[in-house]
ROFI-538511 format. One record per residue (C-alpha): residue number from 1; residue in three letters; z, y, x. Coordinates in steps of 0.05 Angstrom, whole numbers. Each point is the difference from the previous one (the first is absolute). Example, Ala and Ser with C-alpha at 12.3 -4.5 7.8 and 13.67 -1.06 7.14 Angstrom:
// ROFI-538511
(1; Ala; (156; -90; 246)) (2; Ser; (-13; 69; 27)) 
// end
This chain:
// ROFI-538511
(1; Met; (1720; 1037; 2073)) (2; Gly; (-14; -66; 35)) (3; Ser; (-10; -72; -22)) (4; Arg; (46; -37; -47)) (5; Val; (9; -55; 52)) (6; Gly; (61; 2; 44)) (7; Thr; (39; 63; 19)) (8; Thr; (-34; 68; 3)) (9; Ser; (28; 65; 27)) (10; Thr; (-21; 72; 7)) (11; Glu; (33; 66; 17)) (12; Ile; (1; 55; -52)) (13; Ala; (35; 67; 10)) (14; Gly; (31; -28; 63)) (15; Val; (32; -60; -36)) (16; Glu; (-21; -72; 12)) (17; Ile; (-13; -35; -66)) (18; Cys; (-8; -76; -1)) (19; Trp; (-15; -49; -56)) (20; Asp; (-9; -75; -5)) (21; Ala; (-58; -18; -45)) (22; Asp; (25; -71; -8)) (23; Ser; (70; 16; -23)) (24; Gly; (-15; 68; -31)) (25; Ser; (55; 34; 41)) (26; Met; (-3; 70; 31)) (27; Ser; (44; 35; 50)) (28; Phe; (11; 73; 22)) (29; Tyr; (33; 18; 66)) (30; Gly; (5; -76; 11)) (31; Ile; (44; -7; -62)) (32; Pro; (-24; -43; -60)) (33; Ala; (-23; 44; -58)) (34; Ser; (45; -36; -49)) (35; Thr; (61; 19; 41)) (36; Phe; (-14; 74; -13)) (37; Trp; (8; -9; -75)) (38; Leu; (63; -40; 8)) (39; Asn; (32; 52; 45)) (40; Pro; (1; 74; -22)) (41; Ser; (14; 25; 71)) (42; Leu; (-62; -35; 25)) (43; Leu; (-39; 25; -59)) (44; Arg; (9; 72; 24)) (45; Met; (-38; -19; 63)) (46; Leu; (-63; -8; -42)) (47; Thr; (3; 71; -28)) (48; Pro; (-28; 35; 63)) (49; Leu; (-52; -56; 6)) (50; Arg; (-22; 12; -72)) (51; Asp; (-1; 76; 13)) (52; Glu; (-45; -9; 61)) (53; Met; (-46; -52; -29)) (54; Gly; (-5; 31; -70)) (55; Ser; (24; -33; -64)) (56; Asp; (-66; -33; -17)) (57; Leu; (-9; -37; 66)) (58; Phe; (73; -18; 4)) (59; Ser; (2; -29; -70)) (60; Leu; (-65; -39; 9)) (61; Leu; (25; -31; 65)) (62; Ile; (63; -24; -34)) (63; Ala; (-38; -24; -61)) (64; Gln; (-47; -39; 45)) (65; Ser; (58; -33; 36)) (66; Ser; (32; -22; -66)) (67; Ser; (-66; -25; -29)) (68; Leu; (-10; -48; 57)) (69; Gly; (28; -69; -9)) (70; Thr; (-3; 2; -76)) (71; Asp; (-40; -65; -1)) (72; Glu; (65; -37; 13)) (73; Asp; (38; 44; -50)) (74; Tyr; (-50; -15; -55)) (75; His; (1; -75; 14)) (76; Thr; (77; 1; -5)) (77; Ile; (-3; 39; -66)) (78; Val; (-49; -46; -36)) (79; Thr; (20; -68; 29)) (80; Val; (74; 5; 13)) (81; Leu; (29; 53; -45)) (82; Gly; (-42; -9; -63)) (83; Glu; (-60; -34; -32)) (84; Thr; (-35; 67; -15)) (85; Phe; (-4; 62; 42)) (86; Glu; (38; 42; -52)) (87; Glu; (57; -50; -3)) (88; Gly; (1; -9; 75)) (89; Phe; (-3; 75; 14)) (90; Leu; (62; 14; -42)) (91; Ala; (36; -57; 33)) (92; Trp; (-21; 26; 68)) (93; Gly; (23; 69; -20)) (94; His; (68; -30; -19)) (95; Val; (6; -33; 68)) (96; Val; (-19; 62; 41)) (97; Gly; (40; 44; -47)) (98; Ala; (62; -42; 16)) (99; Ala; (-14; 17; 73)) (100; Gly; (3; 74; -17)) (101; Trp; (-74; 17; -9)) (102; Gly; (9; 24; -72)) (103; Arg; (-8; -28; -70)) (104; Phe; (-73; -18; -15)) (105; Glu; (-31; 3; -69)) (106; Leu; (-72; -16; -22)) (107; Pro; (-9; 36; -67)) (108; His; (-76; -6; 2)) (109; Phe; (-47; -52; 29)) (110; Asp; (-73; -8; -22)) (111; Arg; (-39; -48; 43)) (112; Glu; (-66; 13; -35)) (113; Ala; (5; 76; 5)) (114; Cys; (28; -7; 70)) (115; Glu; (59; 44; -18)) (116; Ala; (75; -5; 10)) (117; Thr; (62; 44; 1)) (118; Val; (60; -16; 44)) (119; Val; (66; 38; -11)) (120; Ile; (52; -5; 55)) (121; Arg; (69; 27; -12)) (122; Ser; (42; 22; 59)) (123; Pro; (-56; -16; 48)) (124; Trp; (28; -8; 69)) (125; Glu; (-51; 47; 31)) (126; Leu; (22; 59; -43)) (127; Val; (73; -18; 5)) (128; Met; (-4; -1; 76)) (129; Gln; (-35; 68; 0)) (130; Glu; (55; 36; -38)) (131; Ser; (24; 28; 67)) (132; Val; (-70; 25; 18)) (133; Glu; (-14; 73; -17)) (134; Asp; (-73; -13; -19)) (135; Pro; (-7; -73; -24)) (136; Trp; (-68; -32; 2)) (137; Gly; (2; -50; -57)) (138; Cys; (-11; -75; 2)) (139; Pro; (-61; -16; 43)) (140; Phe; (30; -67; 21)) (141; Leu; (7; -24; -72)) (142; Arg; (-68; 29; -20)) (143; Gly; (-34; -37; 57)) (144; Lys; (36; -65; -20)) (145; Met; (-24; 8; -72)) (146; Ile; (-72; 12; 21)) (147; Gly; (0; -63; 42)) (148; Leu; (33; -44; -54)) (149; Phe; (-42; 24; -58)) (150; Asn; (-64; -7; 40)) (151; His; (15; -75; -2)) (152; Ala; (28; -1; -71)) (153; Leu; (-59; 37; -32)) (154; Gly; (-53; -31; 43)) (155; His; (-30; 68; 9)) (156; Gly; (8; 58; 47)) (157; Cys; (52; 48; -27)) (158; Trp; (37; 64; 17)) (159; Ala; (69; 25; -17)) (160; Asp; (27; 69; -14)) (161; Glu; (74; 15; -3)) (162; Arg; (44; 47; -39)) (163; Ser; (72; 12; 17)) (164; Phe; (51; 30; -47)) (165; Glu; (73; 0; -17)) (166; Ala; (23; -35; -63)) (167; Asp; (47; 31; -51)) (168; Asp; (59; -36; 31)) (169; Gly; (-18; 28; 69)) (170; Glu; (-30; -65; 26)) (171; Gln; (-60; 5; 47)) (172; Val; (-63; -32; -29)) (173; Val; (-70; -10; 26)) (174; Glu; (-58; -20; -45)) (175; Ile; (-61; -31; 33)) (176; Ser; (-65; -1; -39)) (177; Ile; (-51; -52; 22)) (178; Tyr; (-74; 3; -17)) (179; Ala; (-66; -29; 22)) (180; Ser; (-31; 37; 59)) (181; Glu; (-45; -11; 59)) (182; Lys; (48; 38; 44)) (183; Thr; (34; -37; 57)) (184; Ile; (55; 24; 44)) (185; Asp; (-42; -13; 62)) (186; Asp; (-58; 41; -28)) (187; Glu; (47; 56; -20)) (188; Leu; (31; 0; 69)) (189; Glu; (-68; 3; 32)) (190; Gly; (-21; 57; -45)) (191; Leu; (64; 37; 13)) (192; Arg; (-7; -10; 75)) (193; Glu; (-71; 28; -3)) (194; Glu; (23; 60; -40)) (195; Leu; (56; 13; 49)) (196; Ala; (-49; -6; 57)) (197; Arg; (-45; 51; -34)) (198; Glu; (59; 46; -10)) (199; Arg; (19; -7; 73)) (200; Ala; (-72; 13; 20)) (201; Arg; (-2; 63; -43)) (202; Ala; (67; 22; 29)) (203; Leu; (-27; -11; 70)) (204; Gln; (-64; 38; -16)) (205; Asp; (42; 57; -28)) (206; Glu; (43; 0; 63)) (207; Val; (-62; 0; 45)) (208; Ala; (-29; 58; -40)) (209; Arg; (67; 38; 5)) (210; Leu; (4; -12; 75)) (211; Ala; (-73; 21; 8)) (212; Glu; (14; 63; -38)) (213; Gln; (61; 14; 43)) (214; Leu; (-41; -11; 63)) (215; Gln; (-55; 46; -26)) (216; Gln; (52; 53; -16)) (217; Ala; (32; -8; 69)) (218; Gln; (-67; 6; 34)) (219; Lys; (-17; 61; -42)) (220; Met; (67; 32; 17)) (221; Glu; (-10; -16; 74)) (222; Ala; (-70; 30; -1)) (223; Ile; (25; 62; -35)) (224; Gly; (57; 3; 51)) (225; Gln; (-49; -2; 58)) (226; Leu; (-42; 54; -31)) (227; Thr; (57; 46; -18)) (228; Gly; (33; -10; 67)) (229; Gly; (-64; 21; 37)) (230; Ile; (-11; 59; -46)) (231; Ala; (72; 23; 8)) (232; His; (-5; -6; 76)) (233; Asp; (-61; 45; 3)) (234; Phe; (27; 47; -53)) (235; Asn; (65; 8; 39)) (236; Asn; (-40; 22; 61)) (237; Leu; (-36; 51; -42)) (238; Leu; (65; 24; -31)) (239; Thr; (31; 7; 69)) (240; Val; (-56; 46; 21)) (241; Ile; (0; 40; -66)) (242; His; (75; 7; -4)) (243; Gly; (8; 15; 74)) (244; Asn; (-52; 55; 0)) (245; Leu; (27; 29; -64)) (246; Glu; (67; 4; 34)) (247; Leu; (-29; 34; 61)) (248; Ile; (-40; 49; -42)) (249; Gly; (60; 15; -44)) (250; Ala; (41; 21; 60)) (251; Ser; (-48; 59; 13)) (252; Ile; (-9; 24; -72)) (253; Thr; (39; 61; -23)) (254; Asp; (-33; 13; -67)) (255; Gln; (45; -26; -56)) (256; Arg; (-57; -24; -44)) (257; Ala; (-31; -37; 58)) (258; Thr; (68; -30; 17)) (259; Asp; (9; -24; -71)) (260; Ala; (-69; -31; 0)) (261; Met; (16; -34; 66)) (262; Gln; (64; -28; -29)) (263; Arg; (-37; -28; -60)) (264; Ala; (-51; -33; 45)) (265; Arg; (55; -30; 43)) (266; Ser; (36; -25; -62)) (267; Ala; (-64; -34; -22)) (268; Thr; (-6; -35; 67)) (269; Arg; (72; -25; -7)) (270; Ser; (-17; -28; -69)) (271; Ala; (-61; -34; 29)) (272; Ala; (43; -28; 55)) (273; Thr; (46; -30; -53)) (274; Leu; (-59; -34; -32)) (275; Thr; (-22; -31; 66)) (276; Arg; (71; -25; 13)) (277; Arg; (-3; -36; -66)) (278; Leu; (-67; -29; 18)) (279; Leu; (28; -24; 65)) (280; Ala; (60; -29; -34)) (281; Phe; (-44; -40; -48)) (282; Ser; (-44; -25; 57)) (283; Arg; (64; -18; 40)) (284; Lys; (-21; 42; 59)) (285; Gln; (53; 53; 0)) (286; Pro; (47; 0; 60)) (287; Leu; (71; -20; -22)) (288; Ser; (69; 8; 29)) (289; Pro; (39; -58; -29)) (290; Gln; (75; -1; 10)) (291; Ser; (62; -24; -37)) (292; Val; (9; 42; -62)) (293; Asp; (57; 2; -50)) (294; Leu; (-39; -1; -65)) (295; Ala; (59; 22; -42)) (296; Glu; (11; 61; 44)) (297; Leu; (-74; 16; -1)) (298; Val; (-3; -1; -76)) (299; Val; (61; 46; -4)) (300; His; (-33; 46; 50)) (301; Met; (-62; 3; -45)) (302; Glu; (37; 17; -65)) (303; Gly; (-12; 74; 6)) (304; Leu; (-74; -10; 15)) (305; Leu; (-7; -49; -58)) (306; Lys; (33; 48; -49)) (307; Arg; (-47; 56; 21)) (308; Ser; (-60; -46; -7)) (309; Leu; (19; -29; -69)) (310; Thr; (9; 35; -67)) (311; Glu; (69; 14; -29)) (312; Ser; (-14; -51; -55)) (313; Ile; (-2; -57; 50)) (314; Gln; (66; -32; 19)) (315; Val; (5; -31; 69)) (316; Lys; (45; -61; 11)) (317; Thr; (14; -32; 67)) (318; Ile; (28; -70; 8)) (319; Thr; (17; -30; 68)) (320; Gly; (27; -70; 12)) (321; Pro; (65; -11; 38)) (322; Ser; (-5; -5; 76)) (323; Leu; (-72; 22; -1)) (324; Trp; (-37; -19; 63)) (325; Ala; (-38; 49; 43)) (326; Cys; (-75; -3; -6)) (327; His; (-48; 6; 59)) (328; Val; (-49; 53; -21)) (329; Asp; (-27; 70; 14)) (330; Ala; (50; 44; -38)) (331; Ala; (-47; 59; -9)) (332; Gln; (-55; -44; -28)) (333; Leu; (49; -36; -45)) (334; Glu; (23; 66; -28)) (335; Ala; (-72; 19; -13)) (336; Ser; (-12; -67; -35)) (337; Ile; (61; 8; -45)) (338; Leu; (-22; 70; -17)) (339; Asn; (-70; -25; -18)) (340; Leu; (28; -53; -45)) (341; Ala; (47; 51; -33)) (342; Ile; (-58; 47; -13)) (343; Asn; (-41; -58; -28)) (344; Ala; (59; -15; -47)) (345; Arg; (6; 73; -19)) (346; Asp; (-72; 3; -22)) (347; Ala; (11; -64; -42)) (348; Met; (60; 33; -36)) (349; Pro; (-26; 67; -25)) (350; Leu; (53; 1; -55)) (351; Gly; (56; -22; 46)) (352; Gly; (33; -66; 15)) (353; Thr; (39; -35; 54)) (354; Leu; (-19; -13; 73)) (355; Thr; (41; -54; 32)) (356; Ile; (2; -10; 76)) (357; Glu; (33; -65; 19)) (358; Ala; (13; -31; 68)) (359; Ala; (26; -69; 14)) (360; Asn; (1; -54; 53)) (361; Ala; (-52; -54; -7)) (362; Arg; (0; -66; 38)) (363; Leu; (-68; -32; -11)) (364; Asn; (-10; -75; 12)) (365; Glu; (-68; -29; 16)) (366; Ala; (-20; -8; -73)) (367; His; (20; 71; -21)) (368; Ala; (-29; 31; 64)) (369; Ala; (-66; -36; -11)) (370; Glu; (-3; 31; -70)) (371; His; (3; 69; 33)) (372; Gly; (-45; -18; 59)) (373; Ile; (53; 16; 52)) (374; Pro; (40; -44; 49)) (375; Pro; (66; -28; -25)) (376; Gly; (62; 37; 22)) (377; Asp; (45; 59; -18)) (378; Tyr; (-28; 61; -35)) (379; Val; (25; 61; -36)) (380; Met; (-29; 6; -70)) (381; Leu; (-14; 70; -27)) (382; Ala; (-18; 4; -74)) (383; Val; (-26; 64; -32)) (384; Thr; (-3; -9; -76)) (385; Asp; (-19; 49; -55)) (386; Thr; (2; -2; -76)) (387; Gly; (-68; 32; -7)) (388; Ser; (-65; -18; -33)) (389; Gly; (-16; -59; 45)) (390; Met; (-68; -24; 23)) (391; Ala; (-52; -42; -34)) (392; Pro; (-21; -64; 37)) (393; Glu; (-67; 29; 22)) (394; Val; (36; 62; 28)) (395; Leu; (54; -43; 33)) (396; Glu; (-54; -39; 39)) (397; Gln; (-25; 65; 33)) (398; Ala; (67; 36; 8)) (399; Phe; (0; -3; 76)) (400; Glu; (-73; 16; 11)) (401; Pro; (-13; 67; 34)) (402; Phe; (-29; 55; -44)) (403; Phe; (13; -39; -63)) (404; Thr; (38; 43; -50)) (405; Thr; (8; 6; -75)) (406; Lys; (16; 73; 6)) (407; Glu; (-47; 57; -17)) (408; Val; (-44; 30; 54)) (409; Gly; (42; 44; 45)) (410; Glu; (66; -31; -20)) (411; Gly; (3; -55; 51)) (412; Ser; (-35; -26; 61)) (413; Gly; (10; -74; -15)) (414; Leu; (31; -11; 68)) (415; Gly; (75; -1; -15)) (416; Leu; (7; -74; -17)) (417; Ser; (-52; -21; 52)) (418; Met; (42; 36; 53)) (419; Val; (62; -39; -22)) (420; Tyr; (-39; -65; 1)) (421; Gly; (-26; 11; 70)) (422; Phe; (66; 24; 28)) (423; Val; (38; -60; -27)) (424; Asn; (-51; -49; 27)) (425; Gln; (-2; 34; 68)) (426; Ser; (77; -5; 1)) (427; Asn; (-6; -76; -8)) (428; Gly; (26; 4; -71)) (429; His; (-28; -13; -69)) (430; Ile; (-7; 39; -65)) (431; Asp; (-4; -29; -70)) (432; Val; (-13; 38; -64)) (433; Arg; (14; -21; -72)) (434; Ser; (-19; 42; -59)) (435; Gln; (-10; -5; -75)) (436; Val; (-30; 52; -45)) (437; Gly; (56; 36; -36)) (438; His; (55; -33; 41)) (439; Gly; (-4; 35; 68)) (440; Thr; (-16; -21; 71)) (441; Ser; (40; -30; 56)) (442; Phe; (-18; -1; 74)) (443; Glu; (37; -48; 45)) (444; Ile; (-4; 11; 75)) (445; Tyr; (25; -51; 51)) (446; Leu; (15; 30; 68)) (447; Pro; (21; -38; 63)) (448; Arg; (75; 0; 14)) (449; Gly; (25; 46; 55)) (450; Thr; (64; -1; 41)) (451; Phe; (60; 46; -2)) (452; Pro; (27; 44; 32)) (453; His; (-56; 50; -10)) (454; Glu; (-15; 71; -16)) (455; Ala; (-49; 6; -57)) (456; Ala; (-57; 44; 19)) (457; Arg; (-1; 67; -35)) (458; Pro; (-53; 54; 4)) (459; Thr; (24; 52; 49)) (460; Glu; (7; 72; -24)) (461; Ala; (-49; 48; 30)) (462; Asp; (27; 56; 43)) (463; Asp; (-33; 63; 28)) (464; His; (10; -17; 73)) (465; Leu; (-66; -11; 36)) (466; Pro; (12; -34; 68)) (467; Leu; (-47; 25; 55)) (468; Gly; (-24; -31; 64)) (469; Gln; (8; 23; 71)) (470; Gly; (-70; -14; 27)) (471; Glu; (6; -76; -3)) (472; Arg; (-66; -36; 7)) (473; Ile; (-20; -44; -59)) (474; Leu; (-58; -49; 0)) (475; Val; (-35; 3; -68)) (476; Val; (-44; -61; -16)) (477; Glu; (-40; 8; -64)) (478; Asp; (-71; -20; -14)) (479; Ser; (-12; 51; -55)) (480; Ser; (-16; 65; 36)) (481; Pro; (19; 46; -59)) (482; Val; (68; -35; -6)) (483; Arg; (9; 3; 76)) (484; Ala; (-17; 74; 1)) (485; Val; (52; 17; -53)) (486; Thr; (53; -42; 36)) (487; Val; (-15; 34; 66)) (488; Val; (5; 69; -30)) (489; Phe; (67; -18; -33)) (490; Leu; (28; -26; 65)) (491; Glu; (-23; 61; 39)) (492; Arg; (31; 47; -52)) (493; Leu; (65; -39; 8)) (494; Gly; (2; 11; 75)) (495; Tyr; (-29; -66; 26)) (496; Val; (-60; -15; 44)) (497; Ala; (-49; -48; -34)) (498; Val; (-47; -47; 37)) (499; Glu; (-54; -31; -44)) (500; Ala; (-31; -69; -3)) (501; Ala; (-46; -30; -53)) (502; Thr; (11; -73; 17)) (503; Ala; (50; -46; 31)) (504; Ala; (-46; -11; 60)) (505; Glu; (-4; 75; 12)) (506; Ala; (75; 7; -5)) (507; Leu; (11; -57; 51)) (508; Ser; (-50; 31; 46)) (509; Leu; (35; 67; -3)) (510; Leu; (68; -31; 16)) (511; Arg; (-23; -48; 55)) (512; Gly; (-44; 51; 35)) (513; Asn; (45; 59; -17)) (514; Gln; (-67; 35; -12)) (515; Gly; (9; 72; -17)) (516; Leu; (75; -4; 2)) (517; Asp; (46; 41; 43)) (518; Asp; (30; -38; 59)) (519; Asp; (68; 31; -13)) (520; Val; (44; -57; -26)) (521; Asn; (37; 48; -46)) (522; Arg; (-68; 16; -32)) (523; Asp; (-19; -73; -11)) (524; Val; (-11; -30; -70)) (525; Ala; (66; 2; -38)) (526; Leu; (-23; -33; -65)) (527; Leu; (-58; -41; -28)) (528; Leu; (-23; 21; -69)) (529; Thr; (-51; -51; -26)) (530; Asp; (-34; -20; -64)) (531; Val; (15; -72; -19)) (532; Ile; (-73; -17; -15)) (533; Leu; (-47; 14; 58)) (534; Pro; (-72; -20; 14)) (535; Gly; (-19; -47; 57)) (536; Gly; (44; -59; -19)) (537; Val; (65; 28; 28)) (538; Ser; (50; 27; -52)) (539; Gly; (50; 54; 13)) (540; Ile; (56; -52; 2)) (541; Glu; (-38; -41; 52)) (542; Leu; (-14; 64; 39)) (543; Ala; (74; 16; 2)) (544; Arg; (16; -70; 27)) (545; Lys; (-51; 8; 56)) (546; Ile; (25; 69; 19)) (547; Arg; (73; -22; 0)) (548; Gly; (-18; -51; 52)) (549; Ser; (-4; 57; 51)) (550; His; (39; 52; -40)) (551; Pro; (58; -40; -31)) (552; Glu; (40; 61; -20)) (553; Leu; (-57; 37; -34)) (554; Pro; (17; 18; -73)) (555; Val; (-54; -16; -51)) (556; Leu; (-13; 34; -67)) (557; Tyr; (-49; -37; -45)) (558; Val; (-42; 37; -50)) (559; Ser; (-33; -38; -57)) (560; Gly; (-34; 8; -67)) (561; Tyr; (16; -74; -9)) (562; Ala; (18; -59; 45)) (563; Gly; (-64; -39; -16)) (564; Asn; (-5; -66; 38)) (565; Glu; (62; 20; 38)) (566; Ala; (41; 3; -64)) (567; Ser; (47; -56; 21)) (568; Glu; (16; 38; 64)) (569; Gly; (-3; 70; -29)) (570; Ala; (49; -20; -55)) (571; Arg; (53; -10; 53)) (572; Leu; (-6; 70; 27)) (573; Asp; (52; 51; -19)) (574; Pro; (-33; 56; -40)) (575; Ala; (61; 44; 13)) (576; Thr; (-20; 5; 74)) (577; Asn; (-57; -45; 23)) (578; Leu; (-51; 8; -56)) (579; Leu; (-30; 63; -28)) (580; Ala; (-41; -10; -64)) (581; Lys; (-64; 39; -13)) (582; Pro; (-7; 53; -25)) (583; Phe; (57; 35; 37)) (584; Thr; (24; 71; 7)) (585; Glu; (14; 39; 63)) (586; Arg; (75; -3; -16)) (587; Gln; (-2; -76; -8)) (588; Leu; (-36; -8; 66)) (589; Ala; (49; 47; 35)) (590; Arg; (61; -40; -23)) (591; Arg; (-29; -68; 18)) (592; Val; (-22; 21; 69)) (593; Ala; (66; 36; 15)) (594; Ala; (40; -61; -24)) (595; Leu; (-38; -47; 46)) (596; Leu; (3; 45; 60)) (597; Arg; (75; 9; -9)) (598; Arg; (11; -75; -6)) (599; Gly; (-50; -19; 54)) (600; Asp; (-18; -57; -47)) 
// end
């Protein structure tokens, strides 16, 4: 704490504390310590300091301050106020009591046993703390007694205090003094060392927590890379399987064979749903973010939610006033809400309440940092159930793909991981809180959008199949089985397909017009390209190169996922510019027809 010569200062909990070893005075915030006890309004300033420092350190610092300078006090007591210490102490107590310090009594003093008892009625420290919600006792008086009786007993001593209220309501403190090798300086040093050890332990715990978070993030990233790659390859296979099943099904007349074909196609659609969830988790699904009215979207989903939940589950929706639009892919948001609702349903087998709440959230830097997102305006979506809740070890793995507590065959373990990936890819954040027996709450923060808008809604299917009129379409796809299915679909729809396996081959065809009819009306009318292509040139880059010489050429991108082009692919419009694998002949027909009509 510094030498007892001259003035010493230090900074604790952001407050400069100074004391003068010669005069025994201390100051906080540049104000003498004694002033705090004489002014209740100033005394309140010490409460946050005590809370930050801790009661032990705070009391010892004050006790040390008051114990300094007691050489002069003792000399005054035994040479000026009385012939003996006992007589002088009572006289001294009368003097300081007249100044408002309290009424001092000395009911017990045994020099040989090194013991004494001091009773102080209406001690000014307690009186001045009557306005403090959590008073801290009389460290100033205790420190003063330790210093005085060290001299009086000729031996090191320590003092304990006991505060109580007398029968007449008067505040009383009793200070018991006894021989001890303790010193305030040593106690301060020991306390500082213990606090340092506690801080070191806290820092070690924080380092361990951050290391665990980093390890978890790295694991999730590695799993994301793996699942994204698997989903990409699997989508190519599904495109081939589903496409050929569709072609075969068109020529089958036997009803049993037709039924078998339908079951096989249904299985491929289910597999495609699984891959979409994998892509959502790995943040490689192509998105179409736009301004969405979350309140309208939830209302739109009420019918679907009721069909997906049991009759014993009550659904409540709460939306804040003047709810902002959120910037998000509406279809994927609907899928996320449905996944969370199904997760809640499984947690409430006997029924309960599912609450869907939406509110505006303006996050400052501190709050945004807690969620790992930039500060700004967000729309908060909370999905809360009254179900069984999750144990801590389950909660830690809730978003991991393929992790599930359900029985085999009852769940893929991809629902929550899809939500996690979608929210992160949308530049948002998701939190989950759960307690066994008390339900689970998911909070999703989505970036704010801008009105006016039209919330995206899934379009209803119709039976109309738009056909081509011999337009020439350049198909760029490195997977020959996928390319073959695509070409057959296009030809069945009335188009002429020109094939290329790489971007370089496509550019060569266009620049050299190799194999193409010279009739301008028979020139390439549309570029249909996979987003990920071999050779270092992506489908998006290929389109840019081609539009240098063919600025009006419409482009339809096809992708199992956007991969390294995710940031660009996410800005494409799946309604027209992007066709996700696996796709059907009908889906391909509509996208191609829409682009050719728009000349986009």
